[in-house]
C-alpha positions in Angstrom: -8.7 11.4 -11.3 -7.2 11.6 -14.7 -5.6 8.5 -16.2 -5.2 5.1 -14.8 -2.9 3.7 -12.1 -1.0 0.6 -13.3 0.6 -1.4 -10.5 3.7 -3.4 -11.4 3.6 -7.2 -10.8 6.4 -6.6 -8.2 4.3 -4.2 -6.2 1.3 -6.5 -6.2 3.6 -9.4 -5.2 5.0 -7.3 -2.3 1.5 -6.5 -1.1 0.5 -10.2 -1.2 3.7 -11.0 0.8 2.8 -8.3 3.3 -0.7 -9.7 3.7 0.7 -13.2 4.4 3.2 -11.9 6.9 0.6 -9.8 8.7 -1.7 -12.8 9.0 1.0 -15.2 10.0 2.4 -12.9 12.7 -1.2 -12.5 14.0 -1.5 -8.8 13.4 -4.9 -9.7 12.1 -7.1 -12.5 13.3 -9.0 -13.0 10.1 -7.9 -13.2 6.5 -10.8 -10.9 5.6 -9.3 -8.2 7.9 -6.0 -8.4 6.0 -7.9 -8.0 2.7 -9.6 -4.9 4.0 -6.2 -3.5 5.1 -4.7 -4.1 1.7 -7.7 -2.5 0.0 -7.1 0.6 2.2 -3.6 0.8 0.9 -4.9 0.7 -2.7 -7.5 3.4 -1.8 -4.8 5.6 -0.2 -2.7 5.4 -3.3 -5.7 6.2 -5.5 -6.8 9.1 -3.3 -3.3 10.7 -3.0 -1.6 10.0 -6.3 -2.2 13.6 -7.5 -0.9 15.3 -4.4 2.7 16.4 -4.6 5.2 15.6 -1.9 5.0 18.5 0.5 8.3 18.2 2.2 11.9 17.9 1.1 14.1 15.2 2.6 16.9 16.4 4.8 20.3 16.9 3.2 23.1 14.5 4.2 25.7 16.0 6.6 
C-alpha cells in the first residue's frame, strides 16, 4: 500500500461507541471478541482502500 491511512477522531470515536453497544447488547460475550471485531474493520479498510467502487448507486426516480 502506498501512503498512510489517517483516521479522524470522529471515526475512532464511532468505532469505540460501536464496540460498547455490541458488548452491552450481548452481540459478543467477551470484550476481547469485540476488540477482534473492531480490528477486522480496520484490516478491511486497510486491505480495500485502493479498490475503486465497482457499482454506481441507482438514480432517484
